[in-house]
C-alpha positions, 0 to 999 in steps of 0.5 A: 122345158124343151118341146118338140119343134115342127117346121113347115117348109116349101116354096111360097104360096103353098099354104104354109101359114094357113097350116101354121094357123091350123096347127096352133089353133089361132090365126097369128100368121098372115094369109094372103094369095100373094107369095112372100107375105110372111116376113116377121115371126111365125112361131107358136105352140100347139097340142095334139092328143096330150102332146105339146109342140112348137111350130115354125112357119118358114114362109120368110120373104123370098126375093123375086129375082129368079136367080136369087130364088133357089138360093133363098129356099136353100137357106130357109130349108137349111135352117129349118133342118138344123132347128127342128125335130120333125118337118112337114114339107108342104106342096100344092096339089093345084100346081103339081110338082114344081122344080123348087119342090124337087130341090127341097125334096132332095135336101130333106132326103139327104138330111137324115131328118124325119119329114112328111110330104103333105099335099095341100088344097085337097079340099075334097076327096075327088081331088085326092088322085092328083096327090099321087103325082108327088110320090115322084119326089121319092117318098113312101107316104103322101099325105093329102090335106086341106089346111084351110078346112082342116080336112085330114089334118088330124091324121097327119098330126097323128103320124107327126107326133107319134113319137112326141112325149106326152106332157107328163113324160117331159122332164122339167129342168129346174135349172135357171135358163137364160137366153141372150138375145139381141141384134147382130154384133151387140156382143151376145157371144162375147158375153157368153164367152166372158161368163164361161171364161172360154171361147165358146162362140166365135167372136169377130167384128162381122155381124152374123158369126154366130150361126147356131143357138148354143146351150152352155152350162155356167157353174155359178157359186155351186149352181148350174145355169144354162146360157143360150147364146143365140144367132145374130145371123146375117150373111150374103146381102142378096139373101139378107132378108131370108137369113134375118128371118131365121136369125129371129126364129132362132132368137124366138126359140131361145126365148121360149125355152128360157126362164129370163131373157137378157136383151142386149143393146149396143151402147153406141146405137141404143134402142132400135125397132127390132129390139122392140120386136124381141121385147114383144116376143118376150112378153108374149111368152111371159118370161122374165126380161133384163136389158143389158146395155153392152160396150158401155166401156166405150162411152165417154162418160159425163155426169148422170150419163147412165141415168139419162141413157136409162131414162131414154130407154125406159121412155121407149119401152112404153108399157114394159118400163118395169124391165131392170136395165144394167150397163155392162162390158163383155170385153172388160167383164164389167158387171157381167156377174151382177147381170147374173145376180139380176137375172136370178132376182127376176126369176125369184120374183117370177116364181114368188107366191103372195099370200092371198090375205096379203094380196087382198089387204094391199091391192083392194085399198088401192082399187077402192081409191081408183075404181074401174069405170062403170059399164056402158049401161051405168052399172058399177063394177066391183072388184071383190077378191084377188088370188094368185094362180100359175106354176111357171109365171105369175098369174092373178085372178080378180073376181068381179061382177062385170069382168067383160066390161073391164077396159084394157087401160084399167087392166094395165093399172092393175098390173102396174099397181101389182108391180109397184106394190109387190115388185113382179 
């Protein structure tokens, strides 16, 4: 299901992260008076008047050097324009029109994309007069708001979401959607090309050849499967952090639209910190996860090499060690179709419905063997009944007398027990 995407653009420290938090209804983005604080993912989902949408906070790090400033801004806004359905161009009433505001305004005006000029930090009506200065940026309408207090954000959302479909009008695509994600140059595009049997994506040894997310249809034994090949984007060194930020944005977008995410690792470099961030995102969106170790044909094999590699990866995965691991080679097409079969198996498990009687007959005896700890006041906690709910991914409800006193480690025990017995 593809939801409309809103991008928040603007120069640093105009309140983009504050508005992002306001739109998604949670405090996820770090907010600080210092510019350039937003470095990692700021990608979430919100809703307004029965219309759901996704939001990108494009407050990525911008180099402090003045000669790099405009270049980084252009890179950020350019990606936002390409990815989004609607754009909020945020400015600051306290600082007035800034030269960088004019640069961004020109880019948006020539893009042909729908955008809304929003003047932030108008905390009271008395400050609204200062917003009129921004009509000089060539717009017909200026919205004055306070992202911090929420003043007039409802009026803004009414207009931004005016053409968005309501939930009941969004048609659900029943085809299996697989996102191929990973660090630059691990072979994502090569895998997609090998599966499709054609050069759908440009492939070179240079990290960052793929610039856009590409959706392709794979015909697999009469079934249509959507492959989302994401950008592993790195460009000029001087704007590397800004570019890498938006590489992550594209990956996160693909993850949110997928059913199963394939995290590709390079057999030579193994598991790194950036891979963990991708896994955290997959878990946050409740998607299926498969880990594919690519370039396995380049590894000198010894006895139990694959098993040792797999155990090392699972040790680094921590609580996500349930993810299946497969060794592939996009170049030689080794096991690439077994990877598709594995993704289909993971999706089948995600959509499997467990009869309530089976759940209670198999899980409750395990809980009796390892009951939850007592409450701080010494009261016994008893889990009496289990039921499965949820249409898009498995959700299990455990009915008990003191749910607020179930510790996190015991919740993880329940999840591991479910996975061990029912294989989810």
